[in-house]
C-alpha positions in Angstrom: -117.5 10.4 154.6 -118.5 6.9 153.7 -120.0 4.8 156.3 -119.4 1.0 156.4 -122.5 -1.0 156.7 -122.4 -3.7 159.4 -123.0 -7.2 158.0 -124.5 -9.7 160.3 -122.5 -12.9 159.5 -123.9 -15.1 162.2 -127.6 -15.0 161.1 -126.5 -15.6 157.5 -124.5 -18.7 158.5 -127.4 -20.0 160.6 -129.7 -19.5 157.6 -127.2 -21.5 155.4 -126.9 -24.3 157.9 -130.8 -24.4 158.3 -131.2 -24.7 154.5 -128.7 -27.5 154.3 -130.3 -29.5 157.1 -133.7 -29.1 155.4 -132.3 -30.2 152.1 -130.7 -33.2 153.6 -134.0 -34.0 155.5 -136.0 -33.8 152.3 -133.5 -36.0 150.4 -133.5 -38.6 153.2 -137.3 -38.6 153.3 -137.5 -39.1 149.5 -135.0 -41.9 149.7 -137.0 -43.6 152.5 -140.2 -42.9 150.6 -139.4 -44.9 147.5 -138.0 -47.8 149.5 -141.1 -48.0 151.6 -143.3 -47.8 148.5 -141.3 -50.4 146.6 -140.8 -52.7 149.6 -139.5 -55.6 147.5 -137.3 -55.9 144.4 -138.2 -58.9 142.3 -135.4 -60.3 140.1 -136.0 -62.6 137.2 -133.5 -65.3 136.1 -133.7 -68.3 133.8 -134.1 -71.6 135.8 -130.7 -72.8 134.5 -128.8 -69.8 135.5 -126.2 -70.5 138.3 -128.2 -68.1 140.6 -131.1 -70.4 140.4 -129.1 -73.6 140.7 -130.2 -74.3 144.3 -131.7 -72.6 147.4 -128.2 -71.8 148.7 -127.1 -69.8 145.7 -130.4 -68.0 145.6 -130.0 -67.1 149.3 -126.4 -65.9 148.7 -127.4 -63.7 145.9 -130.6 -62.3 147.6 -128.7 -61.6 150.8 -125.9 -59.7 149.0 -128.4 -57.5 147.0 -130.3 -56.9 150.2 -127.2 -55.9 152.2 -126.1 -53.5 149.5 -129.5 -51.9 148.7 -131.3 -52.1 152.1 -134.3 -53.6 150.3 -135.9 -57.1 150.4 -135.1 -59.1 147.3 -137.0 -62.0 145.7 -135.5 -64.2 143.0 -138.0 -65.6 140.5 -137.1 -68.5 138.2 -138.4 -68.8 134.7 -138.5 -71.8 132.4 -137.9 -69.9 129.2 -136.7 -66.5 128.0 -140.1 -65.9 126.5 -141.8 -66.1 130.0 -139.0 -64.0 131.5 -139.4 -61.3 128.8 -143.2 -61.3 129.3 -142.8 -60.9 133.1 -140.2 -58.1 132.7 -142.1 -56.2 130.1 -145.2 -56.1 132.3 -143.1 -55.3 135.5 -144.0 -58.4 137.3 -140.2 -58.5 137.8 -138.4 -55.2 137.9 -134.8 -56.5 137.3 -133.6 -59.3 135.0 -130.6 -60.9 133.5 -131.1 -61.1 129.8 -129.4 -62.7 126.8 -128.3 -60.2 124.1 -131.0 -61.5 121.8 -133.9 -61.3 124.4 -132.9 -57.7 125.4 -132.6 -56.6 121.8 -136.0 -58.1 121.1 -137.6 -56.3 124.1 -135.9 -53.1 123.2 -137.5 -53.1 119.8 -141.1 -53.7 121.1 -141.0 -52.0 124.5 -139.3 -48.8 125.6 -140.0 -49.8 129.2 -136.6 -51.6 129.8 -133.1 -50.1 130.4 -129.8 -52.0 130.2 -127.5 -50.9 133.0 -124.5 -53.1 132.8 -123.0 -55.9 130.7 -120.5 -58.6 131.8 -116.8 -58.8 130.8 -114.6 -61.9 130.8 -111.4 -62.3 132.7 -109.5 -61.4 129.6 -111.5 -58.2 128.9 -113.8 -59.6 126.3 -117.2 -57.6 126.2 -118.8 -59.7 123.4 -118.0 -61.3 120.1 -118.1 -61.0 116.3 -119.3 -63.7 114.0 -116.6 -64.3 111.3 -116.0 -66.1 108.1 -112.6 -67.7 107.9 -111.2 -69.2 104.6 -107.9 -70.6 103.5 -105.5 -68.0 102.1 -105.2 -70.0 98.9 -109.0 -69.5 98.3 -109.1 -65.7 98.7 -109.0 -65.2 94.9 -111.8 -67.7 94.3 -113.9 -66.0 97.0 -113.2 -62.5 95.6 -114.2 -63.8 92.1 -117.5 -65.2 93.4 -116.5 -68.8 93.1 -118.6 -71.0 95.4 -116.6 -72.5 98.3 -117.4 -75.2 100.8 -118.2 -73.3 104.0 -118.9 -75.3 107.2 -120.8 -74.2 110.2 -121.9 -76.0 113.5 -125.7 -75.7 113.7 -128.5 -73.5 112.2 -129.5 -72.4 115.8 -125.9 -71.1 116.5 -125.9 -67.4 116.8 -122.3 -66.9 115.6 -122.2 -70.0 113.4 -125.3 -69.4 111.3 -128.0 -67.0 112.5 -126.0 -63.8 112.1 -124.1 -65.0 109.0 -127.3 -66.1 107.3 -128.6 -62.6 107.6 -125.4 -61.3 105.9 -125.8 -63.8 103.2 -129.4 -62.6 102.5 -128.1 -59.0 102.5 -125.3 -59.8 100.0 -122.5 -59.1 102.5 -121.3 -62.7 102.1 -120.9 -64.3 98.6 -123.1 -67.4 97.9 -121.3 -70.6 98.6 -122.1 -74.3 99.5 -122.9 -73.9 103.2 -122.6 -77.1 105.1 -124.2 -77.8 108.5 -121.7 -80.1 110.3 -123.2 -80.5 113.8 -120.7 -79.0 116.2 -117.7 -76.7 116.4 -115.5 -79.8 116.9 -116.9 -81.2 113.6 -116.1 -77.9 111.9 -112.5 -77.9 113.1 -112.0 -81.5 112.1 -113.4 -80.9 108.6 -111.1 -77.9 108.2 -108.1 -79.9 109.4 -108.8 -82.6 106.9 -109.4 -80.3 104.0 -113.1 -81.3 103.5 -114.1 -77.6 103.7 -112.5 -74.4 102.3 -113.7 -72.2 105.2 -116.0 -71.9 108.2 -118.2 -69.6 110.2 -117.0 -69.0 113.8 -116.6 -66.2 116.3 -113.9 -64.1 117.9 -114.0 -62.4 121.3 -114.0 -58.6 121.3 -112.7 -56.0 123.7 -112.1 -52.2 123.9 -108.4 -52.9 123.0 -109.1 -54.7 119.7 -107.5 -53.1 116.7 -108.0 -55.9 114.2 -110.0 -59.1 113.6 -107.6 -62.1 113.5 -108.1 -65.7 112.7 -105.8 -66.5 115.6 -108.6 -65.6 118.0 -111.3 -67.7 116.4 -113.3 -69.8 118.9 -111.5 -67.9 121.7 -108.2 -69.6 120.7 -109.4 -73.0 122.0 -108.6 -74.8 118.8 -105.5 -72.7 117.9 -103.1 -75.7 117.9 -105.1 -77.4 115.3 -106.4 -74.6 113.1 -103.0 -72.8 113.0 -101.4 -76.1 112.0 -103.4 -76.1 108.7 -102.8 -73.8 105.7 -102.7 -70.1 106.4 -106.1 -68.6 107.0 -107.7 -65.2 106.7 -110.9 -63.5 107.9 -112.9 -62.3 105.0 -116.1 -61.1 106.8 -117.0 -60.1 110.3 -120.1 -58.8 111.9 -120.5 -55.8 114.3 -119.9 -56.5 117.9 -122.6 -58.6 119.8 -122.2 -57.6 123.4 -122.8 -60.1 126.2 -126.3 -60.2 127.6 -127.0 -57.3 130.0 -128.5 -56.8 133.4 -131.7 -54.9 132.8 -134.1 -52.9 135.0 -137.7 -51.8 134.4 -138.0 -48.1 133.8 -140.7 -47.9 136.5 -137.9 -48.3 139.1 -136.9 -45.1 140.9 -133.8 -43.4 139.4 -132.1 -43.6 142.7 -132.4 -47.4 142.8 -131.3 -47.8 139.2 -128.2 -45.8 140.1 -127.5 -48.0 143.1 -127.9 -51.1 141.1 -125.6 -49.8 138.4 -123.0 -48.8 140.9 -123.3 -52.3 142.6 -122.5 -54.2 139.4 -119.7 -51.9 138.2 -117.9 -52.3 141.5 -118.8 -55.9 142.5 -115.5 -57.3 141.2 -113.5 -55.1 143.6 -115.9 -55.1 146.5 -117.2 -58.7 146.6 -115.5 -60.9 144.0 -116.9 -64.0 145.6 -120.4 -62.9 144.7 -119.4 -62.4 141.0 -119.0 -66.2 140.8 -122.8 -66.5 141.4 -124.0 -63.4 139.5 -121.9 -64.1 136.3 -119.7 -67.2 136.8 -118.8 -67.3 133.0 -117.6 -63.7 133.0 -115.1 -63.1 135.9 -113.9 -59.7 134.7 -116.8 -57.8 136.3 -119.1 -55.4 134.4 -119.0 -52.4 132.1 -121.7 -49.8 131.9 -124.2 -50.5 129.2 -124.8 -47.8 126.6 -127.7 -46.9 124.4 -127.2 -48.7 121.0 -125.1 -51.5 122.4 -127.5 -54.0 121.1 -128.4 -52.4 117.7 -126.1 -54.8 115.9 -128.0 -57.9 117.0 -131.3 -56.1 116.4 -130.2 -55.3 112.9 -128.7 -58.7 112.2 -131.9 -60.5 113.2 -134.3 -57.9 111.7 -136.0 -57.6 115.1 -137.7 -54.4 114.1 -140.2 -56.5 112.2 -141.4 -58.3 115.4 -144.8 -57.3 116.7 -146.0 -57.1 120.3 -148.5 -60.0 119.8 -145.6 -62.3 118.8 -144.3 -62.0 122.4 -147.7 -62.2 124.0 -148.9 -65.4 122.3 -145.5 -67.1 122.8 -144.4 -67.4 119.3 -140.9 -66.3 120.1 -140.4 -68.6 123.1 -139.0 -71.5 121.1 -136.6 -69.3 119.2 -135.3 -67.6 122.2 -134.5 -70.6 124.4 
């Protein structure tokens, strides 16, 4: 006859519980260990960012992050993006709010930074495209390579000239008479009066976009004037340029990076009043930043040609302001 073996359930259960307790203890100890080691999180922002506007806004921001992370926070203000980039790359600050251009530059010369989240507007816009808009009646002339009168605001405008000029160099935009007019208002006025055949502008982008429309140019701010002119069409558009991200130094513990990412992705639902300080111009909260999000601006600006010494000796500081 077969004999049934007696299984001692109680000792096995106790062993499982013991292992669970030990595991939780180790996890808790590791969590406490990196917090004790780090002690303070230094966050870098530009001096003109709303966070750095006054001592009250700095205190509100710092207190919120401290309450969420259980870690002392110090906000450090920088006078230029160049100085912020230098401090972040060398880990003198471990977290910073970058422009799309400054992060893309750092990503090309330093693998030490990691974008964790990027802001979204209240209408769901996660960035913009630079566009070339021309009158419908000029599309044949443009297609045949005839030079048109194309207006833009200023040469330091990212959407108005910096990105389009790269496309012109690459042959993606036909040669024309490009006219610097001074401001977006001047561009709109010149188009209204018929003094230009087209212009460079920008359109907001979102996950829901299916087409690039001239009706969205300049965020629809000038629609009543632009749509009252001759019918227009978009004949060229750039890849998406995402809004500037929140970025951490890779030396931070993974656990803290995860906590910071979670904080940003949920701040709109948990503490919407704080969002007015963190990103007052983007009240839609945050999206997770993904690898390659800023490749488009890197390519458009040929950032791969930038050397590390160019950052160190400050040559980029004037162009990144």
